[in-house]
C-alpha positions as CSV (number, residue, x, y, z in Angstrom):
1,M,33.6,-0.8,-3.3
2,P,30.2,0.9,-3.6
3,S,27.5,-0.3,-1.2
4,I,24.5,-2.0,-2.6
5,I,22.5,-0.4,0.1
6,N,21.7,3.1,-1.2
7,Q,18.6,5.2,-1.5
8,K,17.6,3.6,-4.9
9,S,17.9,0.0,-3.6
10,V,16.0,0.9,-0.4
11,K,13.3,2.6,-2.4
12,I,12.8,-0.5,-4.6
13,F,12.9,-2.7,-1.5
14,L,10.2,-0.7,0.2
15,R,8.0,-0.6,-2.9
16,L,8.3,-4.4,-3.4
17,T,7.8,-5.4,0.2
18,L,4.9,-3.1,0.9
19,S,3.2,-4.2,-2.4
20,I,3.8,-7.9,-1.9
21,S,2.5,-7.7,1.7
22,F,-0.7,-6.0,0.6
23,L,-1.3,-8.4,-2.2
24,S,-0.5,-11.4,0.0
25,A,-3.2,-10.3,2.4
26,V,-5.7,-9.9,-0.4
27,A,-4.8,-13.4,-1.8
28,D,-5.5,-14.8,1.7
29,R,-9.0,-13.4,1.9
30,F,-9.8,-15.0,-1.5
31,G,-8.4,-18.4,-0.5
32,L,-5.3,-18.3,-2.7
33,W,-3.0,-19.4,0.1
34,S,-3.1,-22.9,1.5
35,K,-5.0,-23.6,4.7
36,E,-1.7,-24.3,6.5
37,V,-0.5,-20.7,6.1
38,S,-3.7,-18.8,5.7
39,V,-5.0,-16.3,8.3
40,W,-8.5,-15.9,6.9
41,G,-8.7,-18.3,4.1
42,N,-11.9,-16.9,2.6
43,W,-13.9,-13.7,2.3
44,E,-16.4,-14.6,5.1
45,N,-13.6,-15.0,7.7
46,F,-12.1,-11.8,6.6
47,V,-15.4,-10.0,7.0
48,E,-15.8,-11.5,10.5
49,Y,-12.3,-10.1,11.4
50,T,-13.2,-6.8,9.9
51,K,-16.2,-6.8,12.3
52,V,-13.9,-7.4,15.2
53,L,-11.6,-4.6,14.3
54,N,-14.5,-2.1,13.7
55,P,-16.9,-2.7,16.6
56,L,-18.5,0.8,16.2
57,I,-19.4,0.3,12.5
58,P,-23.0,-1.0,12.0
59,E,-23.0,-4.6,10.8
60,S,-24.7,-3.6,7.5
61,L,-21.6,-1.6,6.6
62,I,-19.0,-4.2,7.5
63,N,-19.0,-5.8,4.1
64,P,-18.6,-2.5,2.2
65,V,-15.8,-1.6,4.6
66,G,-14.1,-4.9,3.7
67,I,-14.6,-4.2,0.0
68,I,-13.1,-0.7,0.3
69,A,-10.1,-1.9,2.3
70,T,-9.6,-4.7,-0.2
71,A,-9.8,-2.4,-3.2
72,A,-7.3,-0.1,-1.5
73,E,-5.0,-3.1,-0.8
74,V,-5.1,-3.9,-4.6
75,I,-4.9,-0.4,-6.0
76,F,-2.1,0.9,-3.8
77,P,0.4,-1.9,-4.3
78,V,-0.2,-1.9,-8.1
79,F,0.6,1.8,-8.3
80,L,3.6,1.3,-5.9
81,L,5.0,-1.5,-8.1
82,L,4.5,0.6,-11.2
83,G,6.0,3.7,-9.6
84,F,2.9,5.7,-10.5
85,K,2.5,8.7,-8.1
86,T,4.8,6.8,-5.6
87,E,4.9,9.4,-2.9
88,L,1.1,9.8,-2.9
89,F,0.3,6.0,-2.8
90,A,3.0,5.4,-0.3
91,R,1.4,8.1,2.0
92,L,-2.0,6.6,1.4
93,S,-0.6,3.1,2.2
94,G,0.9,4.5,5.4
95,Y,-2.5,6.0,6.5
96,L,-4.3,2.7,5.7
97,L,-1.7,0.7,7.6
98,L,-1.8,3.1,10.6
99,L,-5.6,2.9,10.6
100,F,-5.3,-0.9,10.6
101,A,-2.7,-0.8,13.4
102,L,-4.9,1.5,15.5
103,S,-8.0,-0.6,14.9
104,M,-6.1,-3.7,16.0
105,T,-4.8,-1.9,19.0
106,F,-8.1,-0.6,20.2
107,S,-10.1,-3.7,19.5
108,T,-7.8,-6.6,20.3
109,G,-4.9,-5.0,22.1
110,I,-1.5,-3.7,20.9
111,K,0.3,-7.1,20.9
112,G,-1.1,-8.2,17.5
113,A,-0.3,-4.9,15.8
114,L,3.3,-5.2,17.2
115,D,3.7,-8.9,16.4
116,Y,2.5,-8.4,12.8
117,S,4.7,-5.3,12.4
118,V,1.8,-3.2,11.3
119,F,3.1,0.0,12.9
120,T,6.5,-0.8,11.3
121,S,4.9,-1.2,7.9
122,A,3.1,2.1,8.3
123,A,6.4,3.8,9.1
124,A,8.0,2.1,6.1
125,A,5.2,3.5,3.8
126,F,5.6,7.0,5.3
127,A,9.4,6.8,4.8
128,L,8.9,5.7,1.2
129,S,6.6,8.7,0.7
130,L,9.5,11.0,1.6
131,M,11.9,9.5,-1.0
132,K,11.6,12.0,-3.8
133,E,14.3,10.7,-6.2
134,K,12.7,8.7,-9.0
135,Y,14.1,5.2,-9.8
136,L,12.5,2.6,-12.1
137,E,9.1,4.4,-11.9
138,V,6.5,5.1,-14.5
139,D,6.5,8.6,-13.2
140,V,9.8,9.2,-14.9
141,I,8.3,8.4,-18.3
142,L,5.2,10.6,-17.6
143,I,7.4,13.5,-16.4
144,K,9.5,13.3,-19.6
145,T,6.4,13.0,-21.8
146,N,4.7,15.9,-20.1
147,S,7.8,18.1,-20.3
148,N,8.3,17.3,-24.0
149,F,4.6,18.1,-24.6
150,K,5.0,21.4,-22.8
151,I,8.1,22.3,-24.8
152,T,6.5,21.3,-28.1
153,N,3.2,23.0,-27.2
154,S,5.0,26.3,-26.2
155,K,6.9,26.3,-29.5
156,T,3.7,26.0,-31.6
157,H,1.9,28.7,-29.7
158,N,4.8,31.3,-29.6
159,P,5.0,33.6,-32.7
């Protein structure tokens, strides 16, 4: 009997879990989770936490840092879900998560980064970035379309 745990299923699982985790965090900072399960609950609390994690950044830049982090946490998971440039966006997700884990470690101690599995999430994103086989990804369509275009284009330009 074939195992359901194979590279394709693991790749889908990594794409889904990383994406859902990012989008859940974004939903929290916009108050979309109930107060009982929310970490920040609103943008202002998220910005305050951003300030805690980035003590060396001037206060005037904290809100832009929060906006940039939030934009990345929306863009990266959307592309991971779609399977658009999966390796690139998985790698970028890994860097973002590693930066977050290190910021947590140096500002509040390592326990939070370990308890919230931020290092583990970064490692998962980096592992995903190494999985080259395409499966249920928009890139498959783009690669086929691009190669068909090249074949068609070369036939029209060759005498």
